[in-house]
C-alpha positions in Angstrom: 0.0 0.0 0.0 2.9 2.4 0.8 4.4 1.8 -2.6 1.2 2.1 -4.5 0.2 5.3 -2.6 3.5 7.0 -3.1 3.8 6.1 -6.8 0.3 7.4 -7.5 1.0 10.7 -5.6 4.1 11.3 -7.7 2.1 10.5 -10.9 -0.6 12.9 -9.8 2.1 15.6 -9.2 3.6 14.9 -12.6 0.1 15.2 -14.2 -0.4 18.5 -12.4 2.9 20.0 -13.5 2.2 18.8 -17.1 -1.2 20.5 -16.9 0.5 23.8 -16.0 3.2 23.5 -18.7 1.0 22.2 -21.5 -1.6 24.8 -20.9 0.9 27.7 -20.9 2.8 26.4 -24.0 -0.4 25.4 -25.8 -1.9 28.9 -25.3 1.3 30.7 -26.4 1.7 28.5 -29.5 -2.0 28.2 -30.3 -1.7 24.4 -30.2 -5.0 22.8 -29.7 -3.3 19.4 -29.3 -1.2 20.6 -26.3 -4.3 22.2 -24.8 -6.3 19.0 -25.2 -3.5 16.9 -23.7 -3.4 19.3 -20.7 -7.1 18.8 -20.2 -6.7 15.0 -20.3 -3.9 15.1 -17.8 -6.2 16.9 -15.4 -8.9 14.4 -16.0 -6.5 11.5 -15.1 -5.2 13.2 -11.9 -8.4 12.4 -9.8 -8.0 8.7 -10.8 -4.4 8.6 -9.5 -5.5 10.3 -6.3 -8.4 8.0 -6.0 -6.1 5.0 -6.1 -3.9 6.7 -3.4 -6.9 7.2 -1.2 -8.0 3.6 -1.7 -4.5 2.5 -0.7 -4.6 4.5 2.5 -8.1 3.3 3.4 -6.9 -0.3 2.7 -4.0 0.2 5.0 -6.3 1.3 7.8 -8.6 -1.7 7.2 -5.6 -4.1 7.4 -4.2 -2.3 10.5 -1.0 -1.8 8.6 0.9 0.0 11.4 4.1 0.0 9.4 2.6 3.3 7.9 3.4 6.1 10.4 0.0 7.8 9.6 -2.0 4.6 10.2 -0.2 4.0 13.5 -0.8 7.6 14.7 -4.5 7.7 14.0 -5.9 4.2 14.6 -5.5 1.1 16.7 -6.9 -2.4 17.0 -9.7 -1.3 19.3 -11.0 1.4 16.9 -14.5 0.7 15.5 -14.0 0.1 11.8 -16.8 2.4 11.0 -14.5 5.3 11.8 -11.8 4.4 9.3 -13.1 7.1 7.0 -12.8 9.7 9.8 -9.3 8.4 10.6 -8.4 8.9 7.0 -8.4 12.7 7.4 -7.9 12.8 11.2 -4.3 14.1 10.8 -2.4 16.5 8.6 -1.1 14.1 6.0 -4.4 12.3 5.4 -6.4 15.5 5.3 -4.1 16.9 2.7 -4.7 13.8 0.6 -8.4 14.4 0.9 -7.9 18.0 0.0 -6.0 17.2 -3.2 -8.5 14.5 -4.1 -11.5 16.9 -3.7 -9.6 19.7 -5.5 -8.7 17.4 -8.5 -12.3 16.3 -8.9 -13.5 20.0 -8.8 -10.8 20.9 -11.4 -11.8 18.1 -13.7 -15.5 18.9 -13.4 -14.8 22.6 -14.0 -12.8 21.9 -17.2 -15.4 19.5 -18.5 -18.4 21.9 -17.8 -16.8 25.1 -19.0 -18.9 26.3 -22.0 -17.3 26.8 -25.4 -17.9 30.5 -25.2 -15.1 30.7 -22.6 -12.6 28.7 -24.5 -10.4 31.8 -24.9 -9.8 32.0 -21.1 -9.9 28.2 -20.3 -6.1 27.7 -20.7 -5.4 30.5 -18.2 -8.0 29.0 -15.8 -6.4 25.6 -16.2 -3.0 27.0 -15.3 -4.3 28.6 -12.1 -6.2 25.5 -11.0 -3.3 23.2 -11.8 -0.8 25.4 -10.0 -2.9 25.2 -6.8 -3.2 21.5 -7.2 0.6 21.2 -7.7 1.2 23.2 -4.6 -0.8 20.9 -2.3 0.6 17.8 -4.0 4.2 19.1 -3.7 3.7 19.8 0.0 2.3 16.3 0.5 5.0 14.5 -1.5 7.9 16.4 0.1 6.8 17.3 3.6 3.7 15.4 4.6 3.5 12.0 2.9 0.8 9.8 4.4 2.6 6.7 3.1 5.8 7.3 5.1 7.0 4.0 6.6 8.2 3.5 10.2 11.6 2.0 10.8 9.9 -0.4 13.2 6.3 -1.6 13.0 4.5 -1.3 16.4 2.1 -4.0 17.6 -0.7 -1.5 17.9 -1.4 2.1 17.0 -2.1 5.2 19.1 -5.8 5.4 18.2 -8.1 8.0 16.8 -8.8 11.2 18.6 -11.9 10.4 20.7 -13.6 13.7 19.8 -13.7 12.5 16.2 -15.7 9.4 17.0 -19.0 11.0 16.3 -21.4 10.7 13.3 -21.0 14.4 12.5 -17.3 13.8 11.7 -18.3 11.7 8.7 -19.3 14.9 6.9 -18.4 18.0 8.9 -14.6 18.1 8.2 -14.7 16.8 4.6 -17.4 19.3 3.7 -15.4 22.2 5.2 -12.2 21.1 3.5 -14.1 20.6 0.2 -15.8 23.9 0.5 -12.5 25.8 1.1 -10.8 24.1 -1.8 -13.8 24.5 -4.1 -13.3 28.3 -4.0 -10.3 27.6 -6.2 -12.6 27.1 -9.2 -14.5 30.4 -9.3 -11.3 32.2 -8.4 -9.5 30.6 -11.3 -12.5 31.4 -13.6 -12.4 35.0 -12.7 -8.6 35.3 -12.8 -8.4 33.4 -16.0 -10.7 35.9 -17.6 -8.7 38.8 -16.3 -5.4 37.4 -17.5 -7.0 36.7 -20.9 -8.0 40.3 -21.1 -11.8 39.5 -21.1 -13.1 41.9 -18.5 -16.8 41.8 -19.7 -19.5 39.7 -18.2 -19.0 36.4 -20.0 -17.7 34.7 -16.8 -20.6 35.7 -14.6 -22.8 32.6 -14.9 -20.0 30.1 -14.5 -18.4 31.9 -11.6 -21.8 32.2 -9.9 -22.5 28.5 -10.2 -19.2 27.4 -8.7 -19.3 30.1 -6.0 -22.7 28.7 -5.0 -21.3 25.2 -4.9 -18.5 26.2 -2.6 -20.8 28.4 -0.6 -23.4 25.6 -0.1 -20.8 23.0 0.9 -19.3 25.4 3.4 -22.7 26.3 4.8 -23.7 22.7 5.4 -20.3 21.9 6.8 -20.6 24.8 9.3 -24.1 23.7 10.4 -22.9 20.1 10.9 -20.0 21.5 12.9 -22.5 23.3 15.2 -24.4 20.0 15.6 -21.2 18.1 16.5 -20.2 20.7 19.1 -23.7 20.7 20.5 -23.8 16.9 21.0 -20.2 16.0 21.9 -18.3 18.9 23.6 -20.6 18.9 26.6 -20.9 22.6 27.2 -24.5 22.8 25.8 -23.7 25.3 23.0 -23.2 25.1 19.3 -21.1 28.1 18.3 -18.3 29.6 20.4 -16.5 31.7 17.8 -13.6 29.2 17.9 -10.7 30.2 15.5 -11.2 27.1 13.4 -14.9 27.7 13.2 -14.2 31.4 12.3 -11.8 30.7 9.4 -14.5 28.6 7.7 -17.1 31.2 8.4 -15.2 34.2 6.9 -15.0 32.9 3.3 -18.6 31.8 3.6 -19.5 35.4 4.4 -17.6 36.8 1.5 -19.0 34.2 -0.9 -22.4 35.2 0.4 -21.6 38.8 -0.6 -20.3 37.6 -4.0 -23.4 35.4 -4.9 -25.6 38.4 -4.2 -23.6 41.1 -6.0 -22.9 38.9 -9.0 -26.6 39.1 -9.7 -26.3 42.9 -10.0 -23.5 42.5 -12.5 -25.6 40.0 -14.5 -28.7 42.2 -14.4 -27.3 45.7 -14.6 -23.7 45.4 -15.6 -22.5 46.9 -12.3 -20.1 45.9 -9.5 -17.7 44.2 -11.9 -14.7 45.5 -10.1 -16.2 44.9 -6.8 -17.0 41.3 -7.6 -13.4 40.6 -8.7 -12.3 42.0 -5.3 -14.8 39.8 -3.5 -13.6 36.7 -5.2 -9.9 37.5 -4.5 -10.8 38.1 -0.8 -12.8 34.8 -0.6 -9.9 32.8 -2.1 -7.4 34.6 0.2 -9.5 33.9 3.3 -9.8 30.2 2.2 -6.0 29.9 2.1 -5.8 31.8 5.4 -8.2 29.2 6.9 -6.0 26.4 5.7 -2.9 28.2 7.1 -4.6 28.6 10.6 -5.7 25.0 10.5 -2.4 23.5 9.3 0.0 25.8 11.1 -1.9 25.8 14.4 -0.8 29.3 15.4 -4.0 29.8 17.3 -5.2 27.3 19.9 -8.6 25.6 19.1 -10.6 22.6 20.2 -11.0 21.8 16.5 -7.2 21.7 15.6 -7.0 18.0 14.8 -4.8 18.3 11.7 -2.3 21.0 12.8 1.3 20.6 11.9 4.6 22.5 11.7 4.0 23.4 8.1 2.3 26.7 8.7 5.2 28.6 7.1 4.7 26.8 3.8 1.0 27.7 3.6 1.8 31.3 4.7 4.2 31.7 1.8 1.6 30.3 -0.6 -1.0 32.7 0.9 1.3 35.6 0.3 2.1 34.6 -3.3 -1.6 34.1 -4.1 -2.5 37.5 -2.6 0.2 39.2 -4.6 -0.9 37.4 -7.8 -4.7 38.0 -7.5 -4.5 41.7 -6.6 -1.6 42.2 -9.0 -3.9 41.0 -11.8 -6.7 43.2 -10.5 -4.5 46.3 -10.6 -3.3 45.3 -14.1 -6.9 45.3 -15.4 -8.1 48.0 -13.1 -8.8 50.6 -15.8 -10.6 48.1 -18.0 -12.8 46.9 -15.2 -14.3 50.2 -14.5 -17.9 50.0 -15.6 -20.0 52.6 -17.4 -23.2 52.0 -15.3 -23.3 53.9 -11.9 -25.6 53.6 -9.0 -28.7 55.8 -9.8 -30.3 55.8 -6.4 -29.5 54.9 -2.8 -33.1 53.6 -2.6 -32.8 50.7 -5.1 -32.2 47.0 -5.1 -28.6 47.6 -6.3 -28.0 49.8 -3.3 -29.5 47.2 -1.0 -27.1 44.6 -2.5 -24.2 46.9 -1.9 -25.2 47.5 1.7 -25.6 43.8 2.2 -22.1 43.3 0.9 -20.7 45.9 3.3 -22.4 44.3 6.3 -21.2 40.9 5.4 -17.6 42.2 5.0 -18.0 44.0 8.4 -18.9 40.7 10.1 -16.0 39.0 8.3 -13.5 41.8 9.3 -14.6 41.7 13.0 -14.2 37.9 12.9 -10.8 38.1 11.2 -9.5 40.6 13.8 -10.7 38.3 16.6 -8.7 35.4 15.0 -5.5 37.3 14.5 -5.5 39.4 17.7 -3.8 36.6 19.7 -1.0 36.6 17.1 -0.8 40.4 17.1 -0.7 40.6 20.9 2.1 37.9 21.0 4.1 39.8 18.4 3.9 43.3 20.0 3.3 42.6 23.7 5.0 39.2 24.2 1.8 37.7 25.6 -1.0 35.8 23.9 -4.4 37.5 24.5 -7.3 35.5 23.2 -10.6 37.0 22.2 -13.8 35.4 23.7 -17.3 35.1 22.5 -18.6 38.4 24.1 -16.3 40.4 21.7 -17.9 38.8 18.6 -21.4 38.9 20.0 -21.2 42.6 20.9 -19.8 43.7 17.5 -21.3 41.1 15.1 -24.7 40.9 16.7 -25.9 44.3 15.5 -24.4 43.7 12.0 -26.2 40.4 11.8 -29.5 41.9 12.9 -29.1 44.6 10.2 -28.5 41.8 7.7 -31.8 40.2 8.7 -33.6 43.5 8.3 -32.0 44.0 4.8 -33.2 40.5 3.8 -36.8 41.7 4.3 -36.3 45.1 2.7 -33.9 44.4 -0.2 -36.1 42.0 -2.3 -39.0 44.5 -2.2 -37.0 47.3 -3.8 -37.1 47.7 -7.6 -34.0 48.0 -9.7 -32.4 51.4 -10.6 -34.5 53.7 -8.4 -37.5 53.8 -6.0 -39.2 56.2 -3.7 -40.1 56.2 -0.1 -43.7 56.0 -0.9 -43.1 52.8 -3.0 -41.0 51.3 -0.2 -43.7 52.2 2.4 -46.4 50.4 0.3 -44.1 47.4 0.0 -43.4 47.2 3.7 -46.8 47.7 5.1 -47.8 44.1 5.2 -44.4 42.7 6.4 -44.2 45.5 8.9 -47.7 44.8 10.2 -46.7 41.1 10.5 -43.6 42.0 12.5 -45.6 44.2 14.9 -48.2 41.5 15.3 -45.6 38.9 16.2 -43.9 41.3 18.7 -47.2 42.1 20.3 -48.0 38.4 20.7 -44.6 37.7 22.2 -45.0 40.6 24.6 -48.4 39.2 25.7 -46.8 35.8 26.6 -44.0 37.4 28.6 -41.1 37.9 26.1 -39.5 41.2 27.3 -35.9 41.3 26.2 -35.6 44.1 23.6 -33.0 42.4 21.4 -35.0 39.2 21.4 -38.2 41.0 20.5 -36.4 42.9 17.7 -34.9 39.7 16.3 -38.1 37.8 16.3 -39.9 40.8 14.8 -37.3 41.0 12.0 -37.6 37.3 11.3 -41.4 37.7 11.0 -40.9 40.6 8.6 -38.6 38.7 6.4 -40.9 35.7 6.3 -44.0 37.8 5.5 -42.2 39.6 2.8 -41.2 36.3 1.2 -44.7 34.9 1.5 -46.0 38.2 0.0 -43.8 37.9 -3.0 -44.7 34.3 -3.6 -48.4 35.1 -3.1 -48.2 37.8 -5.8 -46.7 35.4 -8.3 -49.1 32.6 -7.5 -52.1 34.8 -7.7 -50.9 36.2 -11.0 -50.6 32.7 -12.5 -53.9 31.6 -10.9 -55.6 34.4 -12.7 -54.6 32.7 -15.9 -56.4 29.5 -14.9 -53.7 27.6 -13.1 -54.4 25.7 -9.9 -52.6 27.3 -6.9 -50.2 24.4 -6.4 -49.4 24.2 -10.1 -48.9 28.0 -10.1 -46.5 27.7 -7.2 -44.4 25.0 -8.9 -44.2 26.8 -12.2 -43.5 30.1 -10.5 -40.4 28.7 -8.8 -39.4 26.8 -12.0 -39.6 30.0 -14.0 -37.0 31.9 -11.9 -35.1 29.3 -9.9 -32.2 31.6 -8.8 -34.6 34.1 -7.3 -37.0 31.7 -5.5 -34.2 29.4 -4.5 -32.7 32.5 -2.9 -35.9 33.1 -1.1 -35.9 29.6 0.3 -32.3 30.1 1.5 -33.5 33.3 3.2 -36.2 31.3 5.0 -33.4 29.0 6.3 -31.6 32.0 7.7 -34.8 33.1 9.4 -35.1 29.6 11.0 -31.5 29.8 12.1 -32.0 33.2 13.6 -35.0 32.0 15.5 -33.0 29.1 17.0 -30.1 31.3 17.9 -32.3 34.0 19.5 -34.3 31.6 21.6 -31.3 29.7 22.9 -29.2 32.8 23.5 -31.7 34.9 25.4 -34.0 32.3 27.1 -31.8 29.3 27.9 -31.5 27.9 31.5 -28.6 26.0 33.0 -28.0 24.2 36.2 -24.9 22.2 37.4 -25.7 19.5 40.0 -24.0 16.6 41.8 -26.5 13.7 42.2 -26.3 10.5 44.0 -28.5 7.6 42.9 -32.1 8.5 43.7 -31.4 12.2 43.9 -33.2 14.6 41.6 -33.0 18.2 40.3 -35.6 20.5 38.8 -35.2 23.1 36.0 -38.0 24.9 34.1 -40.6 22.4 35.1 -38.5 19.3 34.3 -37.6 16.9 37.1 -34.4 14.9 36.5 -33.8 11.9 38.8 -30.5 10.0 38.7 -31.0 6.3 38.7 -27.5 4.8 38.6 -24.3 4.3 36.6 -23.1 1.4 34.4 -19.6 0.7 33.3 -18.3 -0.9 30.1 -14.5 -1.5 30.0 -13.0 -1.5 26.5 -9.4 -2.0 25.3 -8.5 1.7 25.1 -11.2 3.3 27.2 -13.8 2.9 29.9 -17.4 3.9 29.0 -19.8 5.3 31.6 -23.6 5.2 31.2 -25.7 7.3 33.5 -29.4 6.4 33.5 -32.0 9.1 34.3 -35.7 9.4 34.7 -37.1 12.6 33.4 -40.5 14.0 34.4 -41.7 16.5 31.8 -43.8 19.6 32.7 -46.8 17.7 31.4 -46.2 15.0 33.9 -45.1 12.4 31.4 -42.1 10.3 32.3 -39.3 9.2 30.0 -35.9 7.6 30.3 -32.6 9.2 29.1 -29.0 8.0 29.3 -25.9 10.1 29.2 -22.6 8.6 27.9 -19.0 9.5 28.4 -15.7 7.6 28.0 -12.2 8.1 29.5 -9.2 7.2 27.4 -6.3 6.7 29.8 -3.5 6.6 27.2 -4.5 10.0 25.8 -5.8 11.3 29.2 -8.9 12.7 27.5 -12.6 12.2 28.0 -15.4 12.2 25.4 -19.0 12.8 26.1 -22.5 12.3 24.5 -25.3 14.5 25.8 -28.7 13.0 26.4 -31.0 15.3 24.5 -34.8 15.4 24.3 -35.5 17.7 21.4 -38.8 19.3 20.4 -39.7 22.3 18.3 -40.3 24.3 21.5 -37.1 23.5 23.4 -34.3 21.0 24.1 -33.7 19.3 27.4 -29.9 18.8 27.4 -28.1 16.7 30.0 -24.5 15.7 30.1 -22.4 14.0 32.8 -18.8 15.0 33.3 -17.4 13.2 36.3 -18.0 10.3 38.7 -17.1 11.1 42.3 -15.6 8.8 44.9 -18.8 8.9 47.0 -21.0 7.7 44.2 -22.3 11.0 43.1 -22.1 12.1 39.4 -21.6 15.7 38.2 -24.3 16.7 35.7 -25.0 19.8 33.6 -28.7 20.3 32.8 -29.8 22.9 30.3 -33.0 23.9 28.7 -32.3 25.4 25.2 -35.3 26.9 23.6 -35.9 26.7 19.8 -32.6 24.9 19.0 -34.5 22.3 17.0 -35.2 25.0 14.3 -31.5 25.4 13.6 -31.2 21.8 12.3 -34.4 22.3 10.3 -32.7 25.4 8.8 -30.0 23.1 7.4 -32.5 21.0 5.4 -34.2 24.2 4.1 -30.8 25.7 3.2 -29.9 22.6 1.1 -33.3 22.7 -0.6 -33.0 26.4 -1.5 -29.5 25.9 -2.8 -30.5 22.9 -5.0 -33.4 25.0 -6.4 -31.1 27.9 -7.1 -28.4 25.8 -8.8 -30.7 23.5 -10.8 -30.3 24.1 -14.6 -33.2 26.1 -16.0 -34.0 23.6 -18.7 -33.4 20.5 -16.7 -35.7 20.6 -13.8 -39.4 20.0 -13.8 -41.5 20.4 -10.8 -44.0 17.6 -10.1 -46.6 20.1 -9.3 -46.2 21.8 -12.7 -47.0 18.5 -14.5 -50.2 18.0 -12.6 -52.2 20.1 -15.2 -51.2 19.0 -18.7 -53.8 21.2 -20.4 -52.3 24.5 -19.3 -49.7 26.4 -21.2 -46.3 26.2 -19.5 -45.3 29.8 -20.3 -43.4 31.3 -17.4 -44.7 34.4 -15.7 -42.2 36.7 -13.9 -43.4 38.9 -11.2 -41.8 41.8 -9.5 -39.0 44.0 -10.8 
């Protein structure tokens, strides 16, 4: 396996280098044969890396501890189901996953690039190939997962216990894939700039790939929140941890890009701004890889850190110089002829949306780098805690929610206050009604009321837009359900975006409820003892032990009496790994749309008592529902216009399928 893996890595590196050279020479000489061979080399690279991946997974399956990486991240006691997690549990394996994902993205991007962009494709291929060559070069020379130990141990060190969780099957690979996928839209934009094509030919292709990277990152972030909620034992889901933050920042800038690119497509504006946004997104993606690999900032998520931070920092600097060097080179040609006509327009709302998103990203970036800055200038590492982010980013995020409700109601080019007032009357009334209802049931916190009110306004504004379109189609004789299906099918990017906005509303509802109205209690309970919180009665029944080869598992059985009087049984789980001197926990969670009862055990005391943390987290359930809605909206927005047929639209075969567009 070591020989097969190493050979295929070198072959993939050779294919990547050939892709760079053949693309450059083929473009300079106008040789279609060389360009075609460059394309084929990049088609073959994923196959080579797939073989290398299969070789490493096989080594894990065979417990081949002669491989240093296998010995460091698995052992005989490890459940085989976690082999896929162990594959990317460390620096070398995760780099192999990164290059595999990147090579697949590159091959797909080349295959799906339309013929109208053939003039810039060689430049795009050079950029994508160069990024691939960098990661392969680092792995082959400095982080080879197939390095062989001088002496084969009888057993390995085992996987990090925090990684033995279902969320780890998707959370890390989605984040890594999302960060690397940003390479494709970046290469598309830079390829166009280098080729001297500064028009709008690249907009659709860059938008699609940016949406792909954005969606993958978004789902990965939500899965990370779920992982933290269920395994870390503190009862929360987002702590502004540095590794969380470095994935969030490019997600925010990509969010800005996928919004403002629509302005460029519709009005020919923001061309220069969109190039900057893509450069910043790619730079932040590389910065995230540097923070994760170099480990300069402590984090509970730093599973794949190494001493290679300097290599990624150099590449980050080179990429930054290249991207903004190209931007400055084409600066004069990028300047558009269309200017903003009114501050009260949809274009202005998109611009403000961009600025708010960049504001959140900048605050987050400053929080991440501040420990490094303080160490550099003061000689002491000062970390930034959650209150810093909450106080600065909280108002910006609330403003973003407000803009989600206002922006889509504004027309293009220009509007008036009277028009805006008419558009906002119904959503505003809905927001006031919800706030009044919440006041009546005892919700008093001003920020919570404002947040819930803004969520209601966004929801009503979206429903209002859908209602207008459905009524318009119904007036032509279509059934309401048929009209809804055909309305969405007629303008998928717009209505897919609305669905994504609804997912953000659900996320905001969950965050608001759990932030302002959660309850927590830490107790020490002996068998038979009980504790109460928010109408719940939790009685500790007893503890069970299960010794394993590398750990001891503890099961704490509980009887819970709900506020309704109904009883149910819950069991918390934790394990202690003596060799690693680390504990892993699983919370017992009873989740409903109204609130979660969250119980975790942390320690067994000598006198038989057990330390429990009991929390009531309102509305958290809606955060996980938001993930499903987010995926649905992204699929709708990405689905090709001619290739997706709603089942509802086919229910009435006698009606003409002519699309009807509503709004501006």
